[in-house]
C-alpha positions in Angstrom: -191.7 -133.6 -212.8 -191.9 -130.0 -212.0 -188.7 -129.5 -213.9 -190.2 -130.7 -217.3 -193.3 -128.6 -216.4 -190.6 -125.7 -216.2 -189.4 -126.5 -219.7 -192.9 -127.1 -221.0 -193.7 -123.6 -219.7 -190.8 -122.2 -221.1 -191.2 -123.4 -224.6 -195.0 -121.7 -224.2 -193.5 -118.8 -223.3 -190.6 -118.7 -225.8 -193.3 -119.5 -228.6 -195.5 -117.0 -227.3 -193.1 -114.3 -227.2 -191.5 -115.2 -230.8 -195.2 -115.2 -232.1 -195.6 -111.4 -230.4 -192.6 -110.2 -232.0 -193.4 -111.7 -235.6 -196.9 -109.8 -235.1 -195.3 -106.6 -234.3 -192.6 -107.0 -236.8 -195.4 -107.6 -239.2 -197.7 -104.3 -238.1 -194.4 -102.1 -238.3 -193.8 -103.2 -241.8 -197.2 -102.9 -243.0 -198.1 -99.8 -240.9 -200.7 -101.4 -239.0 -202.1 -100.0 -235.6 -202.4 -102.8 -233.3 -204.7 -101.0 -230.8 -207.9 -103.0 -231.6 -209.7 -103.7 -228.5 -210.1 -107.4 -229.5 -206.0 -107.5 -230.5 -205.3 -106.1 -227.3 -207.6 -108.4 -225.2 -206.2 -111.3 -227.0 -202.5 -110.1 -226.2 -203.5 -109.3 -222.5 -204.9 -112.8 -222.1 -202.2 -114.5 -223.6 -199.7 -112.8 -221.5 -201.6 -113.6 -218.7 -201.6 -117.2 -219.5 -198.2 -117.5 -220.5 -197.0 -115.4 -217.3 -199.1 -117.6 -215.0 -197.4 -120.7 -216.4 -194.1 -119.6 -216.3 -195.0 -118.3 -212.3 -196.1 -121.8 -211.3 -193.3 -123.6 -213.0 -190.7 -121.6 -211.3 -192.6 -121.9 -207.9 -192.9 -125.5 -208.4 -189.1 -126.2 -209.6 -187.8 -123.6 -206.4 -189.8 -125.9 -203.9 -188.3 -129.3 -205.5 -184.9 -127.6 -205.6 -185.0 -126.5 -202.0 -186.2 -130.2 -201.1 -183.5 -131.6 -202.9 -180.9 -129.4 -201.8 -181.6 -128.6 -198.3 -183.9 -130.8 -196.9 -182.7 -134.1 -198.5 -179.1 -133.4 -198.8 -178.8 -135.2 -202.3 -177.2 -132.5 -204.2 -174.0 -135.0 -204.8 -176.4 -137.3 -206.5 -178.6 -134.9 -208.5 -178.0 -131.6 -210.5 -178.4 -129.0 -208.2 -176.6 -126.3 -209.7 -178.3 -126.8 -213.0 -181.5 -127.1 -211.3 -181.3 -123.7 -209.5 -180.1 -121.9 -212.7 -183.2 -123.0 -214.7 -185.3 -121.7 -211.6 -183.6 -118.4 -211.2 -183.8 -118.1 -215.1 -187.5 -118.6 -215.1 -188.3 -116.4 -212.2 -186.1 -113.4 -214.4 -188.3 -114.6 -217.3 -191.4 -114.1 -215.2 -190.7 -110.8 -214.2 -189.5 -109.8 -217.8 -192.9 -110.9 -218.8 -195.1 -109.3 -216.1 -195.0 -105.8 -217.0 -196.0 -106.5 -220.6 -199.3 -108.2 -219.4 -199.7 -105.3 -216.8 -199.7 -102.7 -219.5 -201.8 -104.7 -221.8 -204.1 -105.1 -218.9 -204.1 -101.6 -218.2 -204.5 -100.4 -222.1 -207.7 -102.8 -222.0 -209.1 -101.4 -218.9 -208.4 -97.9 -219.6 -210.8 -97.9 -222.8 
């Protein structure tokens, strides 16, 4: 169940990042500034929600992976390597998106 949650959180993170990339590219092409307080707060809230979802899914998947691999010793019957890789990538994704949230939140708080 936690790995399904990880897949959903990764999908939400991917869609959010893709939509932000599209908005940024559009703003660059049109020449608009995205420093509007409402836009920055929307970005900060969206980054906060997506990073929290990604972090909680990674933690849940890490717990289940440790349970299956170390505590139950059932790696032969399950896909432990794939679960460990997915969990590691989720933590890397969270580390990558956290600076975006912190910088947007800092920009919002400094106004």
